[in-house]
N, C-alpha and C positions, 0 to 999 in steps of 0.2 A: 503493500500500500504506500502502501508505502509509504502538512503539517505546517497551519493551524491549525471596537473588538469588544465585544461586550465582555465585561468582567463580572459575570453573574455571581453574587455572593450566596453561599449556601446558608440555609437557616442554621443558626448557631446550635440550637437544641438538637437538630438532626445530626450535625457533625459530632457533637459530644457523645450522643448515643452510639454512633458508628465507631468512634474511637474506643469507647468502653468495650464494645464487642470485639474489636480488633485486638485491643491490648489484653483482654482477658484470655483469648485463645491463642493469639500470636499469629500474624500472617505468615504462612509458609513463604519462604523466600520469594520476594516479588522483584521483578526486573523492569527495565524500561528500554524501549528502542530509541537509539540515538542516531537520527538521520542527519545528513549534512548537505542536502540539496537546497542550499540557501545562499542568497547573494551576500549576506553579511553574517556569517556564523559567529556565535559567541566564542571567545577563546576556549580551547579545550580544558585548560586548568579550571576555568570558571564553571564549565559544565560538570566536570568531575566533582568539584566541591558541591555543586547544586544536587547532584545525585546522592552524595553522602549526607548532605544536610536534610534531605527529604526522606531518608530511610530506605532508599533502594540499595540492594546488596549485589545486584547483578545488572549487566548492561549488554544489549545486543547491538552489534554494529553491522553495517552493510558493506563495508570494505575495511582495508587495513591501512588507513591513512596514517602517515608517520606522526603527525602532530597529535592526533587522537590517541594513538597507542602510547606515545611517550607520556602523555598526561595521566595515563592509567597505571604507570609504574608505581608499585608499592601503595596503591590506593586501597587494596583489599577487596576491590570490586571484582566479582567473577565475570569473565568476558566470553561472549560468543562472537567471534570475528567472522565476517562474511567474505565470500568470493563472489563478485558480481557475475551475472549471467554471461556478459560478453567475454569472460575469461574461461568459460566452461570448455569451449572447443580446444583451446590451448592446453588446459589441464588434462583433457581427455586423450589427447593425441601425443603428448610429450611427457614422459616420466621425468625428464630433466627439468622441465618447466614446473612440474608439481613439486619436485625436490627443492628447487630454487625458491618457490613461493613459500614453502614451509620454513626453509632456512631463514628467509628474510622477514617473514611476517608472523611466525610462531616461535621458532627456537630462539631467535635473538631477543624477542620481547619477554619470553618466559624466563630467560637467563637474567634479564634486567628487572624482574619482579612484577611482570604483568601476569595476572592470574587467569590465563586462558584455559577454558574448560571445553569449549566446542569450536569447531570450524564449521560454519554454515556454508555448504557448497551449493551456490546458486540461490535464487530467491523466487519462489513460486514459478519454477521453470515450465510447469505443465499447464499453466493457464491456457484455456482454449483460445484466447485472443492472440496467443503467440503462434497459432497455426502449426504446432509441432516443431518449431525451430530448435528446441533443445532436447527433443526426445532421444536422439542418438548420442548426445554428449554428456548428459547429466550423470548417468550411472558410471560410465568410465572415469569421469572426473572425480566422483566420490571415491571410487576404488583406488585411483592413483594418489589422491590426497591422503587416504588412509595408509597406503603403503609408504608414502613419504613421511608420515608421522611416526610410523614404526621404525623406519630407517633412522630417523632423528632421535630415537629413544624416547619418544613421547606417546607411544601407542596406548599406554594404560592411563596416562595423565590427561590427554586431550582426545576427545572423541569427534567423529564426523556426524553431521546431520544434514538434512536438506529441508529448509522451510518450505512447506507446500500449502497452497490455498485449499480451503475445505471443499473445493469443487473436484478434488481427485477421488472423492467417494460420494456416494449418493444412496438414497433409499427409494425403492420403487413405490413405496407408500409414504405416509408421514411418520411411520414407526421406525425408531432406531434399529430395532431387531431385523429389519429388512435391508440394512445397510451393507454395501459392498463397494469395492473399488470400481471406478468408472470402467466400463467395458472396453473402451478403446485403448486404455493403458493398463489393463488388469495385470497382464503378465509382467510388464515392466515394474509396476508397483510391488509385486511380490518379490521380484529380484532385488529391489532396493530394500524392502522390509526384511528379507532374509539376511542381507548383508549387514544391515544395522543391528539385527539381533545377534548375528555371529560375532560382531566386533564390539559389542557392548555399547552401541550408539543409542540414539533415541529418535523417535518419530516427532518431527516438529510440524505443527499445524497452525495456520492463521485463521481465526474464526471471527466473523464480522456480522453480527445481527443487524447493524446499521445498513449494510449493503442490501440485505434482504428487504428491508423496509424501503430503501431507495429505489430498488428495481421493481418492486411489486406494490402498487398502490393499495392492494387488498390485503397485504400482510397485516396480521393483528398487532397493533402497536404495543399493547401490553406484554405480548409474548416475547418481545425483545428485551424486556427488563426483568428484574428479579423479584419484584413484589407486585407483579401484575395480577389482574383479575380475569385474564382471558381463559377461554375454555382449555383445560389441560389435555395433553395427549396421554392416553392410557395405553401402555404397551406391556401386556401380560401383567406381571406384578409391579411393574414400574409406572410411576406417574410423573409426567414432565410438565412443569409449570413455566419453564423458560426455554428459550431457544438454545442458549449455550449448552445446557445439560443434554438436550436432545441431539444437538449437532455433534458434541464431543462423544456421546455414546454411540452415534452412528459410526464413527471411526472405530471405537472400541469393538463394536460388532463386526466391522469389516476385518479388523485384525484377528479377532477370535475365530471367525469362520475359516480363515486361511491359515490357522495354526500358530498365530503370534499374539494371543490374547494377553500376554504378560509384558509385551514390549513397552518400555517407558515412553510416555508421551509428554511433550512440552508444548504449551500454547505460546507460539512464537510472537503472535500479535493479537491483541484484543483491545478495543477502545471505541471511542465515539467522537466524531468531529464536532466543532463548535461554530462552523460558519460555512457558507457556500451552498446551503440547501435549506428548505423549510424545516426539515427534521434535525438539522445540525445547529445546535445552540448550546450555550454554556449550561443551561438548566438541565437539558436532557443528558449532556455529557457527564455532568456531576452525578445525576441519578444513576446512569448506567455504570460508570466506573466505581462509584462508592458501593453500589449494589453488588457488583462483581467482587470487589475486595471483601465485603462483608460475607458474601456467599462462600468464598474459598477459605476465609478465616476460620470457619467452623471445622475445617479439616475433614469434613464428611465426604467430599468429592462428589461423584455422580452415582446414580444407581448402578451402573455397570463397572465403575472404577472408583470404589471408595478410597478415601485417603487424601493426602495433600495434593494440590494442583500446582504444578510448576508453570508460571506464566510471566510474560513480559507485556506490560502495557504499551499500547501504541497511541501516541508517541510522546516523547519528552517535550520536544520543541517544534513549533511550526516551521515549515519549509516552503519558502516562497518561490522556489524554482522547480518544484515537483511538477510532473506532467498532470494536466487537468483533463486528460482524455477520459478517465473514468468519471469525472465530475469535478465541479469547482471546490467541493469539500476536501479534495486531496491535499490542499495546502494548509489545512486547519485541524489536523489531528492532535496537535500538542496539548498537553495539560498546562504548558507554559507558552506565552507569546514568543515571537522571535527574539525579544530582548530579555527573556527570563522572568516575566511577570506571571504569577499564577492567574489563570482565567477564572477559576472558581475554587471553592475550598474542597479539599480532598484529604481524608485522613489515611495515612499509611502506617498507622500505629503510634503516632505522636499526637499529643493533645494540642500542639501549636498549629497543626495543619501545614499546608505547603509553605515553603520558604523561598522567597525570590532569589534570583541570581545576585551575587555580591559584586560590587565595584564595577558595574557596567558603565561605560563611558559613552555619552551621546554626542551627536553633532549639536550645532546651535539650535536654540528654540525658534525655528522659523519654518514656515510652510510655503508651498507654492499653490496659488489659487487662481481662478479665473478673474481677470480684471473686472471690476464692477461696471466699467464703461462699455464692455463688449456686449453686443446684442446676441441673443440666443439664435438669431437667424443668420449669423455670420457664416458664410459658406466654408470658411476654413476650419470650423470646429469639428465636423465629423472625422476628417482625416487626422486631425491632431489628437482627438480622443482615441481613435483606433490605434494610432502609433503608440501613444502612452500605455494603453492597456496591453498591447502586444509585447512591449518591452519590459513592462513592470507587472504588478499584480492587482487586478481589479476584481478578484473573486469574492470580495466582501460586498460588491454591488449586485443587487438582484432581488428577486421576489423572496420576501420573508428571510432575508439575510441581515447581518448586523447593521449594514448601511442601506438596507432596502427602503428606509423611510425618507431618504434625502430628496430634496427638490432638485430640479434639473441643474441649476447652477452649482449646487454642492456636489452633485454627481461628477460633473466635469472637473471641479476642483480636486475631488478625491483622486481621479485618474492622473491629473497633472502632478499632484503631490507625490503619488506613488512612484512615478517616474523620477521626479526630482530627488526624492530620498534615496532611491535605489542607486542613483548616480552621485551620491555623496554631497547633495546640495550644491552641485556645480551650477553657477549662474547660467551657463548655456542650456542646462537641462530644465530651466524654467523660462524658456523663450517661447516656444510654440507660436511662431510667427507674430510675436508681440501681443499674444492673447492672454498671457499669464503674468503674474507679479508675485513677489514674495511678501509675506506678512509675518509679524511677530505675534499675531493673535491666533490662538489655537482654534481651528475650525471644528474640532471634535464636538459631537452632539449626541446625547443619549447613549445608545449602545455602539455608536459608530466612532471609532478611534482613527484620527488622522495621525499616523505614526511619525516619529522622528527616528532617523536611522542611527544605529550605533556607530561609534567611531571606526574609521577605516583601519587605523593603525592597530587598534586592539582586535579588530575582527580578522585582519589578514596577516598578523604577525607570524602565524603558524602555517599559512596556506597561500599558495599562489593566487593572485587575483583571478576571479572568474573571467572568462572571455566575454568582454563586452564590445565585440568588434563593431557592431552596428553603431553604437553610441560614439565610440572613439573615431570611427570613420567620419561621422557627422562633424565631430569636433575638428578633425584634421582638415576637412573640406572648408569649414568656416575660417580656420586660420589661413589656409591657402588662398581663399578669396581675399582676406585682408591683406596678405602679402602682395598679391597681384594688384590690388587697388592702390597700394602705395608705391609700386615699382614704376 
């Protein structure tokens, strides 16, 4: 999935009750996904401290970026480090490449005090939207990385897994007991499951009740949550009152039917977005995530798999450069905003609730807005707005989103400001054919936050600047024009 203003505050009493429940039983280790598809990432040291301050004891990464891994040294956090899908073919066809990857991204960091427990080979590689692109390379890559771990002397310490979307299994009815792996990949799934079982690995699955609600307007809303009143599903002696348990047990049945009923299962991603869709808001995200944490804190598990649930919340921080092909909500999965502010209250076993990122440095308090003198009928506006939104992030604008109630002028200002902030408040980025101007007055209103970007130096001290070729090309052309005019 792969993150996001309204900052909905939870009711204090509800938070206190949730914490008492969590503290009394103790949340089985809870992790967070830390994605970095963002134009201005928080410094890795800041994020690691934020993870620790908020009671996370494990983290799941989508790649092995040096700055991220270095920040995790001696942190005590358990790490699942990822190999992106675009490396699967290389890992599958070259044992040398697999050995090199493990040497550089596992062995060296383990030796320096990074507590790596899993290597996640690929990320949801069997999604039907990939049209089979990774069907031939995923298992060979898993096998080669496992061999490389053994060669490095890490075969018992670090295990392989492969985070898979819940669409790799299905039930012919609504009952979990009718679950089995998808027919088109059934044999491949059994090959992978057997290998994970033989090598002491785990099956990692990403479960998203929100997506079911997003794709099916008739999906019973209450069934997505953990204290709903929807009609339960009765399956033999088991009764299911929420989608998570039913989905999870559909997998357990699929494993059991094929002889692997005891294979460990990790929930690699689970969460709820806060913007970009009518069902994505801070209130529902708080309800879902707190409900899930309270649910697993009991230690009861699910009807088919009693006991602790090993899970990673998705996601820690919003990511403004994620693909929005699945939907505008993709950039809003974080329980924290891009700059490390809690979006809502959530108890992870501490009475103080979520703790914001420390020592975040912002750019100046100024925003880029539409000039008051510009007419809304100005023919230059449509192209300017389209350009701003194509180069920045306008996913908070739309029907029933956090900025859905803005008037036309404010909508345009939001788009302009998004582009301006993403380009570090450069004066050229608030030009728009002389339609825009900067202001020191915060245009934020109600649930709609007009952000100020965090400082470039703090954001990029650990990472090469993202490729902003289109913007810099525009800047170069402007400078070239100036040079020519004075020559």
